[in-house]
N, C-alpha and C positions, 0 to 999 in steps of 0.2 A: 269582458267574460272572464271571470276568474275561477280557479279551483277552489270550491268551499269546502273545507273538510268538516266532516261530521262532528269529529271529535279533536277540537284544536290542542295542540302541546303546547302548554305554557312553561317556556323555558327557564325564565327568571327565578321563580320559586324553587326549582329543582335545583339551581345552582346556588340560591342563597341559603337553602336549608342546611344547618350545620351537620345534620344526619348523613347528608349526601357525601360520601367520601371518596367515592370512585365512579367515574363515568366512562363506559367502554364505548367506542365507537366502531362499529362493524358494518360489513357490507362487502359487495363485489369491489372490484377494481375499476378505477376511472369514474367514479361518483363524486369524488369530492371528500372522500373520508378526511383525508389530512389536514385540508382547509378548514373543515368543520370542526375538527378536534382542536385546532389552534385558535379558531375562533370563540370557542366555548371557553377555553382555557384563558384567553386575552380578557373575556367579558366577566368572568367570575372574578379575576383579578382586580379588575378596575371597579368591582362592586364590593371589594373588601376582604377576598380570601386569598390565602397563600396557597398557590396552585404550582403544579408541575404537569407539563405535557411529556407523555412518552409516546415517541413515535416508532413505529417498527417498519413503516413503509420504507423502502430505499430510497426514494425520491427525495430530493433535498431542499424542496420548496419552502418546507417548515422553517428551516434556519434563513433563508432568504427572506422570508415573510415576517420574521422576527427580528430581522437584522442583526444577526448573528454570524460571525465568518463560519462557523461551522459546529455541528452538533456531534457530541460523541457519548460514550457511557456515563458521562458524569453531567448531572444537572448544572446548567448554564442559567443565570439569572438575565432576563429581558431587559433591558434599558428602554427609557423613553416611554413606558406606560404611564397612564393616569393612576398615580398611588395616593390620591387625596383621601381615599376612603381607607388606607392602610393596607391593601393587598399587594402582593408579589407575585410575579410569573416567571417561572423557570421551566427549561425545556432540555430534552435529550435524545438522542437517537439510540436504539439498542445496538449494541456492539455484541453480536452472539458469541462470537469466541472469547472476548474479553469477559463477558459475564460469566461464561463457562469456567474460565481461568480462576475468577474471583471464588467461585464456589469451592474449587479445588484448594487454593489458598486458604480459604477460611476454615476447611474442614481436614486439613491434613497438616502434619508437622513439615518443617521447611526441607528435609529430606525427601519425604515421601511426595510432597509437592513437586519438588524438582524432577523426579522420576516419571511421574503421571504427564507432567506438562511437556516432557520431551520425549514421550513415548510416540511412536507413528501411529499406532491404533488410536491413540487419545486424539491426535492432532487431525486425523481423517474424520474420527467422529464428532468433534468439536466444530470442525469447518463446514461440514457439509451433509450429515447424517439427516434424513427426511425427518422433520419434525422439531430438529433442534431449536429452530428460530422460534417457533412458537413456545417450545418449552422454556426457554430462556426469556421469553418475553413474560411468562408466567412467574418465574424465578424472580425477575427485576421488580415485577409487580409487589411480589411478596417482599422483598426487602425495601421497597419505597414505602410500603404500608406499615411494616413493622418499626420503621424507623420514626414513625409519627411526627414527622416534619412537616409536613403539608396539611392543609386543611382540605385539597381536594387534589385529586389523581385523575388526569384524563387520558385514556390509552387509545391511541390510534392502531388498531389491529393491521395484520397483513391482508392483502385483498384474498378472497377465498371465492372459487368459482363453484364449487359443489358441495362443500361443506364446511362448518365451522371447525376450522384445523385448529385454531385458536383454543377451542375447549378439547378437541380431540388429541392432539399431539403429545401434550404433556404424560396422558396416560399410555400412549404407545412408546414414547421413550422411558419413561418409568419402568414400564413391564419388560423392555429390552435390558436395560442396566440392572434390574432387580430379578430378572427372569431366567427362564431355561435355556435361552440362546447362549449366554455367557456360561451357564454350567456345562453345556453341550461343548462349547469350543474348550473347556478345561479338561474335557474326558480324556482325550488322548494321552495327557500325561499321566493320568492316573491308571488306565488300562494296558497301555502298551502294545508293541507288535502290531499284527496286523489288524487286530480288533481295533487298535489305537487309529491306525491308517483309515479304517472304515469310518470311524468317528469323525476323523479329520475331513475326509471327504464330504460327508453330510454337512459339517459346520461351513465347509469353504463353499459349497454350493448355495447355502442360505446367505452367505455373506457376499458374495460376488457382485449382486446389484448395487449394494451401497458402497461397498469397499474395493472395488475392483482394481485399483492400484496396487493393492497389497496382495502379493500371491505368495503360493507354496508354503512352505515350512516357516518361512520368516512370518507369516501372518499369525500362526499359532503361537510362535515364541512371543511375539509382540502382545498378543491377546492374554496369554498367560501372565507376563511381566504387568501389563495394564490391572488385570483382575488382582493380582497379589498385592500390587500398591494401593488398589482403591477398595482392599477388603471392607474395611469400615467407613471409608470416607464416603461412598455413595449410598449408604444403605437407607438414607433418608431422602432419597430422590421422590420415591412414590409418595412418601409421609408429607413431604413439602408441597408436591404438587397436588395432593388432597386437600391440603390446608388453603392452598391458593383458590382451588375448586370452590370450598365452601365459602371463601371469602366472597367468590362472584356471586354466590345464590343469597347472600346475606342483603338486610334490608338497607344498608348504607351503600349498596351498588346500584347503579342504573345502566341498562343498555340503551343505546340510541342505534336503531339501525338506519343507516344512509343509503338513498337510492335517487336515481333519476326517473323522471316521469317517462319511461321508455318501458316496452314491454318486458325485455330479458332482464332488465334491472330490478323491476319490480316482480318478475317471476322469483328473482333470487332472494328479494327482501320478503316475500311470502314465505319462502323456506327458513329463512332466517328465524322469523317470527315463529313460526311452528317448532323450529329446533329449541329455540330459547325456552318456549313454554313447557316442552317435553323435558328439558334439563333443568326445569323449575329456577331459571334465570330471572331476574326482576327487569322486564322490558318497560321502558319510559315512554318510547314512541318511535315514529318514523319521521325522519327529516329527509324531506323531499325537494331535492336540490335542482337548480337551473329550469325552473319552471317559467314557461313563456306565458305572456299575458299582452293585453292591448288597452290603450288607454280609450279606445273607440269600440269598445265591445258590443255596443247596440247594432252596429253595422256589420251585418252577416257576411260571410265570405262570397255567398251567391248574389246578394244585393250590390257587394262592391264590382265583382266581376260584370255583373249585368250594366252597372253605371259606367264601367270602363269601356264596355262594347259600345254603349251608346254614345260616349264621347268620340270615339274612334270613327263611326259611322257618320256623325255629325261633321267631323273635321274633313273627311273625304269629301262629303257634299259640297261644303262651304270652299274647299280649295279649288276644286274642279269648275265650280258654278255650272255645270252642265255643259262646258265646252272643253274642247281639246286644246291645250296649251300650243302655241306656236313659237319655235326658237329658230332665231336667224343664225345662219352660219357665218362664221368669220371670212372675211374677205382673203382671196388667194395671197399668200405672201406676207400676211397681217399676224403677229404673234397671237398664239393661243392664250385666251384668258380662263385661268380656274376659276370655276364657281365657288365661291366661299359656301360653306355649309349654313344653311339656314339653322337658327336658335331653334330649339324646341318651344312649342306654343304651350301656351297655359294648359289648354286641352290635352296636350301630349303628356305634360308632367302629371297634371291630375290622374289621367287614366294610369299612368306607371304607378303612382303612389296608391292607387286603388287595388292594382293587382298586388303589390307588395302586401298591402292589409289582407287582402284576401289569402295570400299565402301564409301570413302569421295566424290569421283566424283558423285556417285548416290545421295547423300545428297545435293551437290551443284546444282544439276540438279533438284531436286525436289523444293529447294529452290527458284530456278530461276523461275520455271513454276508458285509458288504460288505468288511470287513477280510479275510476268508478270499478272496474272490475276486482282492484285490490280490496277497496273498502266493501265491497260486497261480500267477500271473502273472509275479512278480518275488520269488521266495523267497530271492534273494540280497542282498535289501536289509534291512540292519539297521533295527530300529524301537524308538522309545522313546515312550511314551504319557504324556500329561497328562490327569489327570482334570477333567472338567467341573466348574467353580468355581460358587457361588452369586452371585456379583457380579463386576464389572469390577475389574481390576487397576489400582490407582491410587496406589501408592506404593512405595517401596523394600522394605517388607515384602512386599508383595504379589509384588514381582519375585522375591524372594529366594526366596518358597516355590514359584514357579513353576520357578526353577533348580533347587531340590531335587527337585522332582518330575521334572524332566527327567533328571537325574542318577540316579533311584531307577528310573527306567524307568516313572513313574508307578504310580498306586495307585488303579484305579478303585474298589477294593472300599472301600465305607463312604463314597465321595463322595456329597455332597449334589446 
């Protein structure tokens, strides 16, 4: 029994199409987004494209799978791929603060950049302000695309539980840097006296949640210095965010929602699909990861359990033969002899395997029902499946296998 998708997703034409320049893998955490992004990048590279994979997931599995000691904010070429078709594979991991620093250095003269980079307000903002990671991911994507150095950019987005923060955060951060809050915090210097302190208290209360380490009048002085140094440097934050947002809506971009065949994961996937449609983002399809199957799908769980029970009953009858076994006690003073455990019989082994098969078929049936609920809501979404694997992917061979399964639509039958 396998999950038979109504609308199969054909991955290879998507990767081979020269018009496809960006593939964004999104989904909730723990569903295999990072592995999927790496496998797609490797497959595209080995089919002749020059690819860079940008991961924003803090896990380091991508570097390990690609045989790279470490990933950083600079694309690193992956060795030992099959480059017979002329392709290349590069990989990088977003360094949020370094990307922020690069923007400062690119848009300010040396003296002003030094003042900004050393400013405590900036250091707190660049290291941990809500949405900074997602905004910097958009900045880095825009930088990579503008360089026109790669045929294809594969993006592994941060895990998101309740919203597409990758799309939301740039607007929030851009609005903050360009908006009313910065002007509000500058107001005390302009107003002065008690009115100034009133404005300061308002600004402080709004900033406490995100910049709690910076307190009192020092915060205001840091913000004033920050804004004065950035007067023209960050005026284009929102402009760049809007440009990258439009890039994500363009025909050359394809979103892949990654999910596991579980209720919560597919509920999140449904939300992603609906949100992408509302934002007019081009959805290529759904990658359903870790799908279970069986090579003996015709044998139902009910029949397997019934057969196991019949074998157990027959074994009991054959063992006793209708008579009670008589055991002779050892003679007094003689050493006790431990009875060797008897080896399992063929019937016992068969009954155990039948029960394992029944458990597997129950999992398959549950996944089928969950998947059917999703397709009933979104029959227009193309789907490809990847069978559950016995272990983690930790090398290029494993990524290559995942890529093959992605392209083949998965083959849960016979998966272990």
